[in-house]
C-alpha positions as CSV (number, residue, x, y, z in Angstrom):
1,M,-6.3,-26.5,15.5
2,K,-9.4,-26.6,13.1
3,Q,-12.5,-28.4,13.1
4,I,-14.5,-29.1,9.9
5,E,-18.1,-30.7,9.9
6,I,-18.6,-32.7,6.8
7,N,-21.9,-31.5,5.1
8,S,-24.0,-33.3,2.5
9,N,-21.8,-31.8,-0.4
10,D,-18.7,-33.4,0.9
11,A,-20.1,-36.8,2.0
12,G,-19.2,-39.7,0.0
13,R,-15.6,-38.6,-0.7
14,R,-12.4,-40.5,0.3
15,L,-10.6,-38.8,3.1
16,D,-7.4,-38.2,0.9
17,K,-9.4,-36.8,-1.9
18,F,-11.3,-34.3,0.5
19,M,-7.8,-33.2,2.0
20,R,-6.4,-32.8,-1.5
21,R,-9.2,-30.3,-2.4
22,Y,-9.2,-28.6,1.0
23,L,-5.4,-28.1,1.1
24,A,-5.2,-27.3,-2.5
25,K,-1.6,-26.0,-2.4
26,A,-0.1,-28.8,-0.5
27,T,1.9,-31.4,-2.3
28,L,0.4,-35.1,-2.4
29,S,3.1,-36.4,-0.1
30,T,2.4,-33.6,2.3
31,I,-1.4,-34.6,2.2
32,Y,-0.5,-38.1,3.0
33,K,1.7,-37.1,5.9
34,V,-0.9,-34.6,7.3
35,I,-3.6,-37.5,7.3
36,R,-1.1,-39.9,9.2
37,K,-0.1,-37.3,11.8
38,D,-2.4,-34.4,12.0
39,V,-5.9,-35.5,11.1
40,K,-8.6,-37.1,13.2
41,V,-12.0,-38.1,12.1
42,N,-14.6,-38.1,15.0
43,G,-11.7,-38.3,17.4
44,K,-10.0,-41.3,15.6
45,R,-7.1,-41.7,13.1
46,E,-8.5,-42.9,9.8
47,G,-6.7,-44.1,6.5
48,N,-6.6,-42.4,3.2
49,S,-9.5,-44.5,1.8
50,Y,-12.0,-43.7,4.7
51,M,-15.2,-42.7,3.2
52,L,-16.6,-39.5,4.7
53,A,-20.2,-39.2,5.9
54,A,-22.4,-36.2,6.6
55,G,-21.8,-35.3,10.2
56,D,-18.3,-36.5,10.5
57,M,-16.0,-34.0,12.4
58,L,-12.5,-33.6,11.1
59,T,-10.0,-32.1,13.5
60,L,-6.8,-30.7,11.8
61,Y,-4.1,-30.5,14.4
62,M,-2.2,-27.7,12.6
63,S,-1.7,-24.0,13.1
64,D,-4.1,-21.5,11.5
65,A,-1.1,-20.0,9.6
66,R,-0.1,-23.4,8.0
67,I,-3.6,-24.0,7.1
68,A,-4.0,-20.6,5.5
69,E,-0.8,-21.3,3.6
70,W,-1.9,-24.5,2.0
71,T,-5.6,-23.4,1.4
72,A,-4.6,-20.0,0.1
73,S,-7.5,-18.4,-1.8
74,S,-9.1,-21.8,-2.6
75,E,-11.4,-21.6,0.5
76,T,-12.8,-18.2,-0.1
77,G,-12.8,-17.8,-3.9
78,A,-10.8,-14.5,-3.4
79,G,-9.3,-13.1,-6.4
80,S,-11.7,-15.0,-8.7
81,K,-14.5,-12.6,-8.8
82,V,-15.4,-11.6,-12.4
83,R,-18.0,-9.5,-14.1
84,R,-21.2,-11.3,-14.7
85,S,-22.2,-11.7,-18.4
86,F,-24.6,-14.7,-18.4
87,K,-28.4,-14.6,-17.8
88,I,-30.2,-17.0,-15.4
89,V,-33.0,-18.9,-17.2
90,Y,-34.0,-21.1,-14.6
91,E,-32.9,-21.6,-10.9
92,D,-34.1,-23.7,-7.9
93,E,-32.5,-25.0,-4.8
94,D,-30.6,-27.7,-6.8
95,I,-29.8,-26.5,-10.3
96,L,-29.2,-23.4,-12.3
97,V,-29.6,-23.1,-16.1
98,A,-27.3,-20.3,-17.5
99,D,-27.7,-18.6,-20.8
100,K,-24.0,-18.5,-22.0
101,P,-23.1,-15.6,-24.1
102,F,-21.1,-15.6,-27.3
103,G,-17.2,-15.5,-26.8
104,L,-17.3,-16.9,-23.2
105,L,-15.7,-20.2,-22.2
106,T,-17.6,-22.7,-20.2
107,H,-14.6,-23.7,-18.3
108,G,-11.2,-22.0,-18.0
109,D,-8.2,-23.0,-20.2
110,S,-4.6,-22.2,-20.2
111,N,-5.2,-18.8,-21.8
112,E,-8.1,-17.7,-19.8
113,K,-8.1,-19.0,-16.1
114,K,-10.4,-16.5,-14.6
115,N,-13.2,-15.0,-16.7
116,H,-15.3,-18.0,-17.7
117,L,-18.8,-19.1,-17.0
118,A,-18.2,-21.6,-14.3
119,N,-16.4,-18.8,-12.4
120,Q,-19.1,-16.4,-13.0
121,V,-21.8,-18.7,-11.7
122,K,-19.7,-19.5,-8.7
123,D,-19.4,-15.9,-7.8
124,Y,-23.1,-15.2,-8.3
125,L,-23.9,-18.2,-5.9
126,I,-21.4,-16.7,-3.3
127,E,-22.7,-13.1,-3.6
128,T,-26.3,-14.4,-3.0
129,G,-25.4,-16.5,-0.1
130,K,-26.4,-19.6,-2.0
131,Y,-22.8,-21.1,-1.9
132,N,-20.4,-20.8,0.9
133,P,-16.8,-22.1,-0.1
134,R,-15.2,-21.7,3.2
135,E,-16.1,-24.9,4.8
136,R,-16.3,-27.3,1.9
137,V,-14.3,-28.5,-1.1
138,F,-17.4,-28.9,-3.4
139,A,-17.8,-26.1,-6.0
140,P,-21.0,-25.6,-8.2
141,A,-20.1,-26.8,-11.8
142,P,-21.6,-27.3,-15.3
143,A,-22.9,-30.7,-16.2
144,N,-22.6,-29.9,-20.1
145,R,-20.5,-27.6,-21.9
146,L,-20.6,-25.4,-25.0
147,D,-17.9,-24.1,-27.3
148,R,-16.7,-20.6,-26.8
149,N,-18.8,-19.2,-29.6
150,T,-21.9,-21.3,-29.1
151,T,-24.6,-19.6,-27.0
152,G,-27.4,-20.8,-24.9
153,A,-28.2,-23.3,-22.0
154,V,-25.5,-24.7,-19.7
155,L,-26.8,-26.8,-16.8
156,F,-25.2,-26.2,-13.3
157,G,-25.5,-28.4,-10.2
158,K,-25.6,-26.2,-7.1
159,N,-24.7,-28.9,-4.8
160,S,-22.9,-32.4,-4.9
161,A,-26.0,-34.5,-5.0
162,S,-27.7,-32.4,-7.8
163,L,-24.4,-32.2,-9.9
164,K,-23.8,-36.0,-9.5
165,T,-27.5,-36.6,-10.7
166,L,-27.3,-34.3,-13.7
167,N,-24.2,-36.1,-14.8
168,E,-25.8,-39.4,-14.4
169,M,-29.1,-38.2,-16.3
170,I,-27.1,-36.9,-19.2
171,R,-24.9,-40.1,-19.3
172,E,-28.1,-42.2,-19.4
173,N,-29.8,-40.2,-22.1
174,K,-32.5,-38.8,-19.8
175,V,-31.9,-35.3,-20.9
176,D,-32.7,-33.9,-24.5
177,K,-30.6,-31.1,-25.7
178,Y,-31.9,-29.0,-28.7
179,Y,-30.0,-26.5,-30.7
180,M,-31.0,-23.8,-33.2
181,T,-28.9,-23.0,-36.2
182,I,-29.1,-21.8,-39.9
183,V,-27.6,-24.3,-42.5
184,Y,-26.6,-23.8,-46.1
185,G,-29.0,-25.3,-48.5
186,H,-32.4,-27.1,-47.9
187,P,-32.6,-30.3,-45.9
188,D,-35.1,-32.7,-47.4
189,G,-37.4,-33.1,-44.2
190,E,-36.2,-34.3,-40.7
191,I,-33.0,-36.3,-41.1
192,D,-31.6,-38.7,-38.5
193,L,-27.7,-38.8,-39.0
194,K,-25.8,-41.5,-37.5
195,G,-22.1,-42.2,-37.8
196,R,-18.7,-42.3,-36.0
197,L,-16.5,-39.4,-35.0
198,I,-12.7,-39.2,-34.7
199,K,-10.9,-36.3,-33.5
200,D,-7.5,-34.8,-34.8
201,Q,-6.0,-33.2,-31.5
202,K,-3.3,-31.4,-33.7
203,T,-5.9,-29.5,-35.8
204,N,-8.8,-29.5,-33.3
205,T,-11.0,-30.7,-35.9
206,V,-13.1,-34.0,-36.2
207,K,-13.9,-36.3,-39.1
208,I,-17.3,-38.1,-39.6
209,L,-17.1,-41.8,-40.6
210,D,-19.9,-44.3,-41.7
211,I,-21.7,-46.0,-38.8
212,G,-19.9,-49.2,-39.7
213,A,-16.6,-47.9,-39.3
214,S,-14.3,-49.6,-36.6
215,E,-12.7,-46.2,-35.6
216,G,-14.1,-43.4,-33.6
217,R,-17.1,-42.8,-31.2
218,E,-20.7,-43.4,-32.2
219,I,-22.7,-40.3,-32.8
220,E,-26.5,-39.3,-33.6
221,T,-27.7,-36.0,-34.8
222,I,-31.4,-35.4,-35.6
223,A,-32.1,-32.2,-37.7
224,R,-35.6,-30.7,-38.2
225,P,-36.1,-28.0,-40.7
226,I,-38.2,-25.0,-39.4
227,R,-38.4,-22.8,-42.4
228,R,-36.5,-21.8,-45.5
229,I,-34.7,-18.5,-45.7
230,G,-33.6,-18.0,-49.3
231,D,-30.7,-20.4,-49.9
232,F,-30.6,-21.2,-46.3
233,T,-32.8,-23.1,-43.7
234,L,-33.5,-22.5,-40.0
235,V,-33.0,-25.8,-38.4
236,E,-33.7,-27.3,-34.9
237,I,-31.0,-29.9,-34.1
238,K,-31.6,-32.6,-31.4
239,L,-28.1,-33.8,-30.2
240,V,-28.6,-37.4,-29.2
241,T,-24.9,-37.8,-28.5
242,G,-22.7,-34.9,-27.5
243,R,-19.3,-35.0,-29.1
244,T,-16.8,-32.3,-29.9
245,H,-18.0,-30.3,-33.0
246,Q,-20.6,-33.0,-33.7
247,I,-23.4,-30.6,-35.0
248,R,-21.1,-28.7,-37.1
249,A,-19.2,-31.6,-38.8
250,H,-22.3,-33.9,-39.1
251,M,-24.3,-31.3,-40.9
252,A,-21.4,-30.4,-43.1
253,S,-20.8,-34.0,-43.9
254,V,-24.3,-34.1,-45.6
255,G,-23.9,-31.0,-47.5
256,H,-25.7,-28.6,-45.2
257,P,-22.8,-26.7,-43.2
258,V,-23.8,-24.3,-40.4
259,I,-23.5,-20.8,-41.7
260,G,-20.4,-19.0,-40.5
261,D,-18.5,-22.2,-39.7
262,V,-15.0,-21.9,-41.3
263,K,-13.6,-25.2,-40.1
264,Y,-16.1,-27.5,-41.8
265,A,-17.7,-25.5,-44.7
266,G,-16.1,-25.9,-48.0
267,G,-16.7,-25.1,-51.8
268,R,-19.6,-22.9,-52.5
269,A,-20.6,-22.7,-48.8
270,A,-17.2,-21.3,-47.9
271,D,-17.7,-18.4,-50.6
272,V,-21.2,-17.8,-49.1
273,N,-19.4,-17.5,-45.5
274,R,-17.2,-14.9,-46.9
275,K,-20.2,-12.8,-48.0
276,L,-22.0,-13.4,-44.7
277,K,-19.0,-12.1,-42.8
278,Q,-18.8,-8.9,-44.9
279,R,-22.5,-8.4,-44.5
280,F,-23.3,-9.4,-40.9
281,G,-19.7,-9.7,-39.4
282,L,-20.4,-13.4,-38.9
283,S,-16.8,-15.1,-38.5
284,T,-17.9,-18.2,-36.6
285,Q,-20.6,-20.9,-36.5
286,L,-24.1,-19.6,-35.7
287,L,-25.2,-22.1,-33.1
288,H,-27.4,-21.8,-30.2
289,S,-28.6,-24.0,-27.4
290,C,-32.2,-23.3,-27.3
291,R,-33.9,-26.0,-25.1
292,I,-33.3,-28.7,-22.6
293,T,-35.9,-31.2,-21.7
294,F,-35.6,-33.6,-18.9
295,K,-37.4,-36.9,-20.2
296,E,-36.8,-38.5,-16.7
297,G,-35.6,-36.9,-13.6
298,I,-34.0,-39.3,-11.0
299,G,-33.1,-39.0,-7.3
300,P,-33.2,-35.3,-5.8
301,L,-34.2,-34.1,-9.4
302,E,-37.3,-36.4,-10.0
303,R,-39.5,-33.4,-10.0
304,L,-38.0,-32.2,-13.2
305,T,-39.4,-35.2,-15.2
306,G,-41.2,-33.8,-18.4
307,R,-39.9,-30.3,-17.8
308,S,-38.5,-28.2,-20.7
309,I,-36.5,-25.1,-20.2
310,E,-36.1,-22.7,-23.3
311,V,-33.5,-20.0,-24.0
312,D,-34.4,-17.2,-26.3
313,L,-32.4,-16.7,-29.5
314,P,-29.6,-14.0,-29.0
315,E,-30.1,-10.7,-30.5
316,E,-27.4,-11.3,-32.9
317,F,-29.1,-14.5,-34.2
318,E,-32.4,-12.7,-34.7
319,R,-30.7,-9.8,-36.6
320,I,-29.1,-12.4,-39.0
321,I,-32.4,-14.0,-39.6
322,S,-34.2,-10.6,-40.3
323,G,-31.3,-9.6,-42.6
324,L,-31.5,-12.9,-44.6
325,E,-35.3,-12.6,-44.9
326,Q,-35.0,-9.0,-46.0
327,A,-32.7,-10.0,-48.7
328,Q,-35.3,-12.3,-50.2
329,A,-38.1,-9.7,-50.0
């Protein structure tokens, strides 16, 4: 027999969804059978849709061996420990802002299930005693994601309430996300780009259509030139919407592709990319998530209203800026 007290991170979940996360290696039919025969909430049988509340006491009338078999390593995080490569830019009791390095996935995929940013942050929180996975099904998770080769700020919710709130704030456009990049050519002042984006799953590329098109999802990208560097321009990007490859495809669509981006740069820009690869070893997009501004915090994150969190440019980004400047001297 095992007793589990529901805490604030797991409150608000349906009983069946809680059990599916807690007994992660059990089949769905097994979960429903366990709820019918082997689980009581506050001493009573409850249905699959029962909504758990903080303080509820679950009693599992099962042997420790059976529980261990179905939870396996999901309770403890055993076997998931990976070497930390991210930097912490900001942390409080509710959120963490990580500086994701080049080449690291935000989430795992079919090829890399262990060493990704989400696991690294979880391991850090376990090691520092800020997260204990043993008695809960919630796990700290990112509220935004960056491509493998894009660096910079990724927001994590450290508890269920803050993660839910971060997702809501991003969905309701209460969080501004800014990027720094270098583009080919010279944009003529600040440009507010609007259009629609469709994705080709087979090629993992996107296409930009006019705003009046009937296909795709609406996008908006604001680009503000910082300074010219020879044939290039250092640009700050405000991402109004956050779609796959949005910045790269949108800037390329108006003739100012991100340097190093082999997917969306064509013509003369592609020739320039080959030279940049030879000189700097730059073989992918130069894109850095440099600042997050909380326009309006809500609920448990109301205190963040008006706060900006900045992430310094990586050394490699600075090296390329210096190299391009020296070439013009």
